[in-house]
Every structure is written in C-alpha cells, then in structure tokens.
C-alpha positions in Angstrom: 17.9 6.1 0.8 16.2 2.6 0.7 18.7 0.0 -0.8 16.5 -2.3 -2.8 19.3 -4.8 -3.4 19.8 -5.1 0.3 16.1 -5.6 0.9 16.0 -8.3 -1.8 19.0 -10.0 -0.2 17.4 -9.9 3.3 14.1 -11.3 1.8 16.0 -14.3 0.4 18.0 -15.1 3.4 17.3 -18.3 5.2 15.5 -17.7 8.5 18.1 -19.8 10.3 21.0 -17.8 8.9 20.7 -15.0 11.5 21.2 -15.8 15.2 18.8 -14.0 17.6 21.6 -11.7 19.2 22.3 -10.2 15.7 18.7 -9.2 15.2 17.2 -5.9 16.1 14.5 -5.8 18.7 11.5 -4.1 17.1 10.4 -2.8 20.6 13.3 -0.4 20.5 12.4 1.2 17.1 10.7 4.6 17.5 8.7 6.1 14.7 8.7 10.0 14.4 5.2 10.7 13.2 6.2 14.3 12.5 8.2 13.0 9.5 6.6 12.5 6.1 5.6 8.9 5.4 8.5 8.1 3.1 11.0 9.4 5.6 9.4 7.4 8.3 9.7 4.3 6.1 13.3 5.0 5.3 14.2 5.6 9.0 12.4 2.3 10.0 14.3 0.3 7.4 17.5 1.8 8.5 16.8 1.1 12.2 15.4 -2.4 11.8 18.2 -3.4 9.4 16.3 -6.4 8.2 12.5 -6.0 8.1 12.1 -9.7 7.3 13.9 -10.9 10.4 13.9 -9.2 13.8 13.2 -9.8 17.4 10.1 -8.9 19.4 11.5 -9.4 23.0 13.0 -12.9 23.1 11.0 -14.1 20.1 12.7 -14.2 16.7 10.2 -13.1 13.9 10.6 -14.2 10.3 8.3 -12.5 7.9 7.7 -13.7 4.4 5.1 -13.0 1.7 3.7 -15.1 -1.1 4.2 -14.0 -4.6 0.8 -15.3 -5.5 -2.5 -15.2 -3.6 -4.4 -12.7 -1.6 -3.0 -9.6 0.1 -2.7 -9.5 3.8 -5.9 -7.4 4.3 -7.9 -10.0 2.3 -6.4 -12.9 4.2 -7.1 -11.3 7.6 -10.7 -10.5 6.6 -11.2 -14.2 5.6 -9.6 -15.5 8.7 -11.6 -13.3 11.1 -14.9 -13.9 9.2 -14.4 -17.6 9.4 -13.3 -17.5 13.0 -16.5 -16.0 14.3 -18.6 -18.8 12.8 
C-alpha cells in the first residue's frame, strides 16, 4: 500500500540530503505491464523508494513540482511549440 506520509516526507527532503550511493537507479526498475495500473504504481513506488530523488546511471535526479502553474503536459506543449519557431 502507498504510504502517503512517506511520500510527503520524501517530497520535502532537501535534494542534498541523500547521497548518490543511497539512491535507487531507475534503470534497474522493471514494470510488469500485466499488473493493473494501481498495482504497477505501488510496485514502482516500493522499488524506487523515493520517486523525488533517484539515480539514472551516474546522474542524481531530483524531481519537484510547483503547487501553482501549468501541469507538465501544458508546459511541454508550450516549450516545444516555442522551440520550433
């Protein structure tokens, strides 16, 4: 089961508080497409440990979202439409 309190704690952590060796490499996460969507999400969150801070190879990734503003889809559309002009 998804632990909302743990997710909230992870979200609030300083990006410098985790050293790279303690982070999970997302390249090693496998998604079982046979599982229902909610079970895939639960398994992913369990495997990645912290969806806001993880590794992709030797690169530490810190993900954050704004409480205000556009969603990711809108931002990407805006970025790519302005990029082509």
